[in-house]
C-alpha positions as CSV (number, residue, x, y, z in Angstrom):
1,X,-47.3,-70.2,-72.8
2,X,-50.4,-70.7,-74.9
3,X,-51.8,-73.1,-72.4
4,X,-51.5,-70.5,-69.6
5,X,-53.3,-67.9,-71.7
6,X,-56.1,-70.3,-72.5
7,X,-56.3,-71.3,-68.8
8,X,-56.4,-67.6,-67.8
9,X,-59.1,-66.9,-70.4
10,X,-61.1,-69.9,-69.2
11,X,-60.8,-68.6,-65.6
12,X,-62.0,-65.1,-66.6
13,X,-64.9,-66.6,-68.6
14,X,-66.0,-68.8,-65.8
15,X,-65.8,-66.0,-63.3
16,X,-67.8,-63.7,-65.6
17,X,-70.4,-66.3,-66.2
18,X,-70.7,-67.1,-62.5
19,X,-71.1,-63.4,-61.7
20,X,-73.8,-62.9,-64.4
21,X,-75.7,-66.0,-63.1
22,X,-75.4,-64.7,-59.5
23,X,-76.7,-61.2,-60.5
24,X,-79.5,-62.2,-62.8
25,X,-81.7,-63.7,-60.1
26,X,-81.5,-60.5,-58.0
27,X,-82.5,-58.4,-61.0
28,X,-85.4,-60.7,-61.8
29,X,-86.4,-60.9,-58.1
30,X,-86.6,-57.1,-57.9
31,X,-88.8,-57.0,-61.1
32,X,-91.0,-59.8,-59.6
33,X,-91.3,-58.0,-56.3
34,X,-92.3,-54.7,-58.1
35,X,-94.8,-56.5,-60.2
36,X,-96.4,-58.3,-57.1
37,X,-96.6,-55.0,-55.2
38,X,-98.1,-53.2,-58.2
39,X,-100.7,-56.0,-58.6
40,X,-101.7,-55.5,-54.9
41,X,-101.8,-51.7,-55.2
42,X,-104.0,-51.9,-58.3
43,X,-106.7,-53.7,-56.2
44,X,-106.7,-50.9,-53.6
45,X,-109.4,-48.7,-55.1
46,X,-111.9,-51.6,-55.2
47,X,-111.8,-51.8,-51.4
48,X,-111.2,-48.2,-50.4
49,X,-107.6,-49.3,-49.9
50,X,-108.6,-51.9,-47.3
51,X,-109.9,-49.4,-44.8
52,X,-112.3,-50.5,-42.0
53,X,-113.7,-48.1,-39.4
54,X,-113.4,-48.4,-35.7
55,X,-117.2,-49.0,-35.6
56,X,-116.7,-51.9,-38.0
57,X,-114.1,-53.4,-35.7
58,X,-116.3,-52.8,-32.6
59,X,-119.2,-54.6,-34.3
60,X,-116.9,-57.6,-35.2
61,X,-115.8,-57.8,-31.6
62,X,-119.3,-57.4,-30.2
63,X,-120.6,-60.1,-32.6
64,X,-117.7,-62.4,-31.4
65,X,-116.6,-62.9,-35.0
66,X,-113.6,-65.2,-35.2
67,X,-112.4,-64.4,-38.7
68,X,-110.1,-61.5,-37.8
69,X,-107.3,-60.5,-35.6
70,X,-106.4,-56.9,-34.6
71,X,-102.7,-56.1,-34.7
72,X,-101.6,-53.0,-32.8
73,X,-98.6,-51.8,-34.8
74,X,-97.7,-48.8,-32.7
75,X,-93.9,-48.6,-32.5
76,X,-93.9,-48.3,-28.7
77,X,-94.8,-51.1,-26.3
78,X,-95.7,-48.4,-23.7
79,X,-98.6,-47.2,-25.9
80,X,-100.0,-50.7,-26.1
81,X,-99.8,-51.2,-22.4
82,X,-101.6,-47.8,-21.8
83,X,-104.6,-49.0,-23.8
84,X,-105.5,-51.1,-26.9
85,X,-108.4,-52.7,-28.7
86,X,-109.7,-55.7,-26.8
87,X,-108.1,-58.9,-28.0
88,X,-105.5,-57.1,-30.0
89,X,-102.0,-58.5,-30.3
90,X,-99.0,-56.1,-30.5
91,X,-96.4,-56.4,-33.2
92,X,-94.5,-53.1,-33.5
93,X,-94.4,-51.8,-37.0
94,X,-90.6,-52.0,-37.1
95,X,-90.8,-55.7,-36.3
96,X,-93.6,-56.6,-38.6
97,X,-91.6,-58.6,-41.2
98,X,-89.5,-60.6,-38.7
99,X,-90.1,-64.3,-39.0
100,X,-91.4,-64.6,-35.4
101,X,-93.8,-61.8,-36.1
102,X,-95.1,-63.2,-39.4
103,X,-95.7,-66.5,-37.5
104,X,-98.3,-64.7,-35.4
105,X,-100.3,-63.5,-38.4
106,X,-102.9,-65.9,-39.7
107,X,-103.3,-66.2,-43.4
108,X,-106.9,-67.6,-43.0
109,X,-108.3,-64.5,-41.2
110,X,-108.5,-60.8,-41.8
111,X,-105.5,-59.0,-40.2
112,X,-106.6,-55.5,-39.1
113,X,-103.6,-53.2,-38.6
114,X,-103.9,-50.2,-36.4
115,X,-101.6,-47.6,-34.9
116,X,-102.0,-44.4,-33.0
117,X,-103.4,-42.1,-35.8
118,X,-103.7,-44.3,-38.9
119,X,-100.3,-43.4,-40.4
120,X,-97.7,-45.9,-39.3
121,X,-100.1,-48.9,-39.9
122,X,-99.9,-48.1,-43.6
123,X,-96.2,-49.0,-43.9
124,X,-96.5,-52.8,-43.9
125,X,-99.8,-53.2,-45.8
126,X,-98.5,-53.8,-49.3
127,X,-95.8,-56.1,-48.3
128,X,-98.1,-58.2,-46.1
129,X,-100.8,-58.3,-48.8
130,X,-98.1,-59.4,-51.4
131,X,-97.2,-62.2,-49.0
132,X,-100.8,-63.4,-49.0
133,X,-102.2,-61.9,-45.8
134,X,-105.7,-60.4,-46.0
135,X,-104.7,-57.1,-44.3
136,X,-107.1,-54.3,-43.5
137,X,-106.4,-50.9,-41.9
138,X,-108.4,-49.4,-39.1
139,X,-109.0,-45.8,-40.3
140,X,-107.4,-43.2,-38.0
141,X,-106.1,-46.0,-35.7
142,X,-106.5,-45.9,-32.0
143,X,-107.5,-42.3,-32.2
144,X,-110.8,-43.4,-33.7
145,X,-111.2,-46.1,-30.9
146,X,-110.4,-44.3,-27.7
147,X,-112.0,-41.0,-26.7
148,X,-109.4,-38.4,-25.7
149,X,-106.4,-40.5,-27.0
150,X,-103.3,-38.3,-27.3
151,X,-103.0,-39.2,-31.0
152,X,-106.2,-37.3,-31.6
153,X,-104.8,-34.2,-29.9
154,X,-101.6,-34.4,-31.9
155,X,-103.8,-34.5,-35.1
156,X,-105.8,-31.5,-34.0
157,X,-102.7,-29.6,-33.1
158,X,-101.2,-30.3,-36.5
159,X,-104.3,-29.3,-38.3
160,X,-104.5,-26.1,-36.2
161,X,-100.9,-25.3,-36.8
162,X,-101.4,-25.7,-40.6
163,X,-104.3,-23.3,-40.4
164,X,-102.3,-20.7,-38.5
165,X,-99.3,-20.8,-40.8
166,X,-99.2,-18.7,-43.9
167,X,-98.1,-21.3,-46.3
168,X,-96.4,-20.2,-49.5
169,X,-98.6,-22.6,-51.3
170,X,-101.8,-20.9,-50.2
171,X,-103.6,-18.7,-52.7
C-alpha cells in the first residue's frame, strides 16, 4: 500500500513539474515579446514613428533607388488592381505575418507600408520591426499618392461629419 501511495505521489509530482516546465516558457516568451515591442516603440519618436511622405516615395522611385520596396497593405485585392504605387507588391494586412508573406519582405531594404488612408498600414509595423524589418509608413497611404482617390473622400466626409455633430465632449 505504501508503494502505491509513493508511486501516486511520484506521478503527481512529475505531472506538476512537467506542467510548470511547459508553462514557464510561455510566460517568459510573453514577457520577452512585450520587451521587444517596447524597445521598438521607444525608438519611434526619433524617426517621427517611421513616417515617410508620398513625395519621399515618389523621389525614391524617380531616382531609381533600389534600397526599398513598397508594400500595399490594403485589405482588398480589388483596391490594388484599381491602382497602386508603381513597383509596389501587395500583401494584404490580414496576411502580413503568414510565412509566405514574410518571405516576400527583404530584411536588407526599407519596407514602406501603405494602405488606403494611412490607418491599416499601422497595424503590422511594431511586429515587423521587432522581427528585424526596416519598416516605414507612407503618411496618409494611397490617398496622399493618387489625386481623387476615394479614401481621401472618406476622410473628408468623416472630418465634415465630426464638424457637423454636436459632440458631448465639445466645450
